[in-house]
N, C-alpha and C positions, 0 to 999 in steps of 0.2 A: 472675611469669615470671622464669625464670633465664636471663639472657643471658650469653654470653661477653663479654669486654671488647670484642672486635671487633663483635659484634652490637649491643651497647649503643651504641657510637659511631655505628653506622649507623642504628639504630632511632630514637633520641630526636629527632634533627632532623626525621625524617619524621613522627614522632608529633606533635611540636609544630605542624607545618603542618596536619596532619590535625585536631588538636584545635581549632586556630584556626578552620578552616572549619566544623567541627562546631558550634562555639559560635555562629557567625553563623547557621547554619541553625536551631539551637535557639532563638535569639532570636526568629526568625520564629514558631516554635511557641508560645513564651510570649506573644507579641503576639496570636496567634490565640486562645489560651485566655482571655486577659484581655478581648479584644473580645467573645468569645462570652459570657463570664460577665456582662459589663456589660450585655449586650442580651438575655440569656436569655429573659426574660418577654415581650419585645416583637418578636421577629424574625418576619418573614414568610417565605414560601417562597423568594423571591428571595434574601434574606439567608442563609437556611439553605443554599441551593445554593452560595452564595459560600463559606460556612464549609466545606462539604463539599469543594469544589474546592481551597480553601487547605490543608485537611488532607491531601488526596491529593497535592498539590504538595509538601508537607513530606515525606511518605513517599517520594516519588520522588527528592527531593533527597538524603535520607539514603542511599537505595540507590545513587544515582549517585556520591555521595561515597565510599562503601565500594568501589564498583567502580573508581573512579579511583585509590584508594590501595592496593588489593590488590597490584598489580604492584610498587609501591614498597616495600611491606612485605616481599613475597616476596624482592625483591632484597636488602633489608637483613638479613632474619633467616631466610629460607627458608620453604618452604610449611608445614612442620609447626608452626613457631612462629607463623606468620601465622594458621593455623587456630585455634591456641590463643588468640591475642590476640583474634580475632573472637568467640570464645565467651565471653570475659570481660565 
């Protein structure tokens, strides 16, 4: 992404906050995958439902995070650059 100096100054602090929150959500995903892999051969329907709900929760949290940060990115770098960023 080619930012102007002004955009870069506005973007990177927002991005750092976004990446930090994204990592926390990602850690939950990794924990889910490890848990599922460790119990793959012995899960029952109740556990399977729990994995499903945790996976959906992860997806919801990722979407919520993006929605939360879109206005912040748009303010920092504008709508066109934000759209470009979200596609990367």
